[in-house]
Residue frames relative to the residue before (quaternion, step in Angstrom):
aa qw qx qy qz dx dy dz
M 1.0000 0.0000 0.0000 0.0000 0.00 0.00 0.00
K 0.6615 0.5466 -0.2913 0.4229 3.43 1.12 -0.90
K 0.5942 0.5889 -0.3108 0.4512 3.50 1.37 -0.75
Y 0.6740 0.5005 -0.3018 0.4517 3.51 1.03 -0.71
Y 0.6262 0.5263 -0.3168 0.4802 3.52 1.21 -0.58
L 0.6402 0.4909 -0.3098 0.5031 3.53 1.09 -0.77
I 0.6346 0.5219 -0.3487 0.4509 3.68 0.85 -0.76
T 0.6651 0.5217 -0.2814 0.4542 3.51 0.99 -0.99
I 0.6418 0.5049 -0.3116 0.4859 3.57 1.00 -0.76
L 0.6749 0.4985 -0.2992 0.4544 3.60 0.90 -0.83
V 0.6376 0.5072 -0.3185 0.4846 3.54 1.01 -0.77
M 0.6848 0.4788 -0.2890 0.4672 3.59 0.85 -0.83
S 0.6111 0.5124 -0.3437 0.4958 3.69 1.12 -0.61
I 0.6511 0.4848 -0.3400 0.4749 3.61 0.88 -0.55
A 0.6243 0.5269 -0.3229 0.4778 3.58 0.97 -0.73
L 0.6368 0.5322 -0.3113 0.4629 3.64 1.04 -0.76
L 0.7007 0.4568 -0.2475 0.4889 3.54 1.11 -0.77
A 0.4182 0.7300 -0.4513 0.2975 3.56 1.14 0.09
E 0.7385 0.2410 -0.1534 0.6108 3.56 1.19 -0.65
A 0.3128 -0.7231 0.5899 0.1769 3.56 -0.82 1.07
P 0.4237 -0.7450 0.4607 0.2306 3.52 -1.14 0.73
F 0.7596 0.2350 -0.0681 0.6026 3.36 1.59 -0.34
Q 0.0105 0.7611 -0.6485 0.0095 3.62 -1.00 0.80
I 0.0944 0.7160 -0.6916 0.0079 3.49 -1.17 0.83
G 0.0029 -0.8293 0.5570 -0.0438 3.57 -0.88 0.99
L 0.4315 -0.6834 0.5478 0.2162 3.41 -1.03 0.95
F 0.6330 -0.3649 0.2352 0.6410 3.57 0.94 -1.08
N 0.5728 -0.5950 0.4503 0.3393 3.51 -1.18 0.92
P 0.5972 -0.1397 -0.7898 0.0083 1.67 -1.67 1.88
I 0.5229 0.6296 -0.4059 0.4067 3.54 1.46 0.15
Q 0.3862 0.6692 -0.5200 0.3642 3.47 0.07 1.51
L 0.6744 -0.5566 0.3106 0.3726 3.58 -1.18 0.61
T 0.7764 0.1790 -0.0809 0.5989 3.58 1.06 -0.86
G 0.5348 -0.6659 0.4235 0.3019 3.60 -0.98 0.77
E 0.6971 -0.5127 0.3457 0.3629 3.41 -1.30 0.64
G 0.6971 0.4872 -0.2605 0.4570 3.64 1.08 -0.69
E 0.6169 0.5692 -0.3238 0.4367 3.52 1.33 -0.11
S 0.4123 -0.7099 0.5210 0.2336 3.61 -1.17 0.45
V 0.2191 -0.7706 0.5877 0.1130 3.61 -1.07 0.65
K 0.0200 -0.7762 0.6297 -0.0234 3.55 -0.96 1.01
G 0.6485 0.4176 -0.3479 0.5330 3.60 -0.02 1.34
L 0.8087 -0.2589 0.2869 0.4435 3.58 -0.66 -1.24
K 0.0005 -0.7763 0.6297 -0.0280 3.63 -0.75 1.05
I 0.0468 -0.7792 0.6250 -0.0115 3.54 -0.84 1.16
N 0.1533 -0.7908 0.5923 0.0190 3.49 -0.78 1.27
L 0.2746 -0.7683 0.5606 0.1413 3.46 -0.18 1.47
V 0.7722 0.0402 -0.0466 0.6323 3.75 0.94 -0.72
H 0.7516 -0.2229 0.2165 0.5818 3.58 0.54 -1.26
S 0.0983 0.7575 -0.6449 0.0257 3.48 -1.16 0.78
A 0.1711 -0.7961 0.5760 0.0722 3.56 -1.15 0.57
N 0.0054 0.7874 -0.6129 0.0660 3.58 -1.09 0.77
A 0.6308 -0.5660 0.4030 0.3455 3.50 -1.31 0.57
N 0.7640 -0.0747 0.0820 0.6356 3.62 0.78 -0.92
M 0.0979 -0.7698 0.6299 0.0331 3.50 -1.44 0.53
T 0.0220 0.7427 -0.6684 0.0323 3.53 -1.01 1.02
G 0.6675 0.4609 -0.3785 0.4458 3.51 -0.85 1.09
L 0.7307 -0.3759 0.3656 0.4371 3.52 -1.31 -0.73
D 0.0020 -0.7894 0.6095 -0.0734 3.63 -0.70 1.18
F 0.2175 0.7960 -0.5440 0.1522 3.63 -0.43 1.16
G 0.3785 0.6980 -0.5454 0.2685 3.60 -1.30 0.48
C 0.7591 -0.3792 0.2647 0.4582 3.46 -1.06 -0.80
I 0.8119 -0.1014 0.0709 0.5706 3.62 0.51 -1.07
S 0.1282 -0.7919 0.5969 0.0151 3.70 -0.73 1.15
Q 0.0190 -0.7541 0.6560 0.0251 3.47 -1.03 0.79
V 0.0483 -0.7522 0.6571 -0.0126 3.57 -0.93 1.08
N 0.3050 -0.8330 0.4393 0.1413 3.58 -0.60 1.15
S 0.7713 0.2599 -0.1537 0.5603 3.46 1.38 -0.32
N 0.8131 -0.1788 0.1483 0.5338 3.64 -0.05 -1.19
F 0.1036 -0.7676 0.6308 0.0465 3.48 -1.22 0.81
K 0.0223 0.7567 -0.6532 0.0179 3.56 -1.12 0.88
G 0.6443 0.5347 -0.3817 0.3916 3.57 -0.79 0.99
L 0.6314 -0.4612 0.4331 0.4483 3.63 -1.09 -0.81
Q 0.0636 -0.7434 0.6652 0.0288 3.62 -0.96 0.96
W 0.0786 0.7703 -0.6299 0.0600 3.60 -0.88 0.91
N 0.2917 0.7487 -0.5387 0.2534 3.47 -0.10 1.33
W 0.6203 -0.5148 0.3982 0.4378 3.45 -1.28 -0.01
V 0.7798 0.0378 -0.0413 0.6236 3.54 1.27 -0.66
N 0.1265 -0.7662 0.6270 0.0612 3.67 -0.85 0.91
F 0.0101 -0.8038 0.5919 -0.0581 3.49 -0.58 1.13
N 0.0445 0.8069 -0.5783 0.1117 3.63 -0.11 1.34
K 0.2561 -0.7767 0.5577 0.1421 3.65 -0.67 1.03
G 0.7660 0.3627 -0.2116 0.4868 3.66 1.06 -0.31
N 0.7777 -0.2686 0.2507 0.5101 3.52 -1.05 -0.92
S 0.0779 -0.7642 0.6374 0.0600 3.61 -1.09 0.68
T 0.0241 -0.7691 0.6387 -0.0063 3.56 -1.08 0.89
G 0.6469 0.4834 -0.3611 0.4663 3.53 -0.58 1.01
I 0.6388 -0.5097 0.4092 0.4058 3.52 -1.16 -0.91
Q 0.1167 -0.7604 0.6364 0.0568 3.52 -1.13 0.89
L 0.0659 -0.7600 0.6464 -0.0149 3.53 -0.53 1.19
A 0.0876 0.7879 -0.6055 0.0700 3.63 -0.92 0.92
E 0.4446 -0.6655 0.5363 0.2682 3.43 -1.07 0.77
I 0.8088 0.2229 -0.1143 0.5321 3.60 1.03 -0.73
F 0.8076 -0.1106 0.1777 0.5513 3.69 0.46 -1.13
S 0.0312 -0.7093 0.7040 -0.0142 3.46 -1.33 0.99
T 0.0765 0.7633 -0.6406 0.0348 3.46 -1.16 0.86
S 0.0151 0.7604 -0.6481 0.0397 3.45 -1.25 0.64
A 0.5371 -0.6020 0.4755 0.3508 3.55 -1.24 0.48
N 0.7706 0.0290 0.0771 0.6320 3.44 0.83 -1.18
M 0.0780 -0.8152 0.5732 -0.0304 3.60 -0.81 1.09
K 0.0491 0.7382 -0.6727 -0.0065 3.53 -1.17 0.82
G 0.6622 0.4684 -0.3603 0.4607 3.45 -0.44 1.31
L 0.6563 -0.5138 0.3648 0.4151 3.52 -0.97 -1.00
Q 0.1200 -0.7686 0.6247 0.0672 3.48 -1.04 0.81
W 0.0467 0.8125 -0.5734 0.0938 3.59 -0.48 1.12
G 0.4572 0.6778 -0.5004 0.2849 3.48 -0.63 1.12
L 0.7267 -0.3660 0.3033 0.4960 3.69 -1.22 -0.13
I 0.7953 -0.0035 0.0210 0.6059 3.65 0.74 -0.97
N 0.0554 -0.7860 0.6156 -0.0100 3.60 -0.84 0.93
H 0.0263 -0.8030 0.5925 -0.0577 3.48 -0.96 1.04
T 0.0069 0.7559 -0.6539 -0.0298 3.59 -0.98 0.90
G 0.4206 -0.7793 0.4291 0.1777 3.53 -0.64 1.13
Q 0.7874 0.2199 -0.0515 0.5735 3.44 1.25 -0.75
S 0.8303 -0.1203 0.1272 0.5291 3.55 -0.41 -1.16
M 0.0642 -0.7926 0.6063 -0.0067 3.57 -1.05 0.86
T 0.0680 0.7716 -0.6317 0.0313 3.54 -0.63 1.05
G 0.6095 0.5265 -0.3779 0.4566 3.51 -0.42 1.31
L 0.5934 -0.5466 0.4765 0.3493 3.51 -1.22 -0.63
Q 0.0891 -0.7456 0.6587 0.0484 3.51 -1.24 0.91
L 0.0804 -0.7728 0.6292 -0.0212 3.50 -0.87 1.16
G 0.4267 0.6975 -0.5018 0.2820 3.56 -0.67 1.01
F 0.6188 -0.4748 0.3981 0.4828 3.69 -1.29 -0.12
V 0.7964 0.0616 -0.0585 0.5987 3.71 0.87 -0.83
N 0.0289 -0.7942 0.6063 -0.0286 3.48 -0.89 1.11
V 0.0720 -0.8094 0.5825 -0.0200 3.53 -0.78 1.00
I 0.0476 0.7368 -0.6743 0.0164 3.67 -0.96 0.90
Q 0.1788 -0.8159 0.5446 0.0762 3.54 -0.60 1.15
G 0.7445 0.3613 -0.2296 0.5123 3.59 1.22 0.04
G 0.7072 -0.4640 0.3318 0.4177 3.63 -1.25 -0.40
G 0.3917 0.6906 -0.5672 0.2189 3.47 -1.37 -0.44
A 0.5139 -0.6093 0.5163 0.3133 3.36 -1.47 0.38
N 0.2012 0.8032 -0.5226 0.2030 3.63 -0.31 1.20
F 0.1827 -0.7344 0.6487 0.0804 3.49 -1.40 0.44
Q 0.1308 -0.7913 0.5971 0.0135 3.53 -1.07 0.99
I 0.0282 -0.7446 0.6664 0.0274 3.56 -1.08 0.94
G 0.4155 0.6823 -0.5226 0.2979 3.59 -0.82 1.10
L 0.7214 -0.4319 0.3421 0.4196 3.44 -1.48 0.10
I 0.7800 0.0481 0.0095 0.6238 3.61 0.95 -0.98
N 0.0060 -0.8010 0.5982 -0.0213 3.55 -0.70 1.11
Y 0.1105 -0.7839 0.6109 0.0111 3.60 -0.72 1.16
N 0.0907 0.7760 -0.6155 0.1035 3.55 -0.60 1.07
K 0.3824 -0.7478 0.4891 0.2352 3.66 -0.30 1.23
N 0.8122 0.3118 -0.1415 0.4723 3.58 0.89 -0.89
S 0.2742 0.7852 -0.5075 0.2250 3.66 1.14 0.62
P 0.4291 -0.7295 0.4680 0.2544 3.58 -0.81 0.76
I 0.6295 0.5114 -0.3002 0.5021 3.52 1.40 -0.25
F 0.7207 -0.2800 0.2853 0.5664 3.60 0.45 -1.27
F 0.4948 -0.6986 0.3997 0.3276 3.65 -0.78 0.81
I 0.7848 0.2041 -0.1630 0.5620 3.68 1.04 -0.27
L 0.1283 0.7999 -0.5763 0.1076 3.58 -0.59 0.97
P 0.3989 -0.6654 0.5442 0.3193 3.63 -1.13 0.53
F 0.8209 0.3178 -0.2352 0.4120 3.56 -1.36 0.49
I 0.8050 -0.1323 0.1398 0.5612 3.61 0.49 -1.13
N 0.1615 0.7433 -0.6461 0.0628 3.48 -1.33 0.79
F 0.0658 -0.8301 0.5532 -0.0246 3.49 -1.08 0.59
N 0.1552 -0.7277 0.6601 0.1034 3.57 -1.45 0.13
L 0.0422 0.8591 -0.5100 0.0071 3.59 -0.22 0.99
C-alpha cells in the first residue's frame, strides 16, 4: 500500500513541474526552460526565448509563444502562434493567431479572430470578432464600412 502512495506522490510531483514558474533566455535554445515547456509566472527574454504556453508577465526583446498566452507581454517583438488573452505591448511588432484584449505597438497583426482594441501605426485583423482599431493604417477584413481605413476602423 505504501508503494501506491509513493507512486501517486511522484506522479503528482511530475505534473506540478510541467509548468515552470520562471524563464530567462539569452536566445533559443540557450534558455532556462526548453521551447516545448510551459511557463506560469515570469518570462525574461534577453534576446529571444520560446515556450509552448505562457501565463503571467513576459518582457524583454523577442518573445515567442507557440500555443497559448495569458497575461501581459511587453517586448520589442511579440510572436504568438496561438491564442492570446490580455495585453500585448510592443515597440515594433505584435502578432497573434487569435487575440482577446489589447494590442499596442508600431505594427499589430491578428491572423484570425480579434476581440478588443488595436492601437498602433499599422493595425491588421484578418478575421472576425468584435474589435476596434486606432492607427494610421487600419486593415480589418470584416469591417462594415471598408476593409482599409486611416485613423479608425472597427467590426462590431
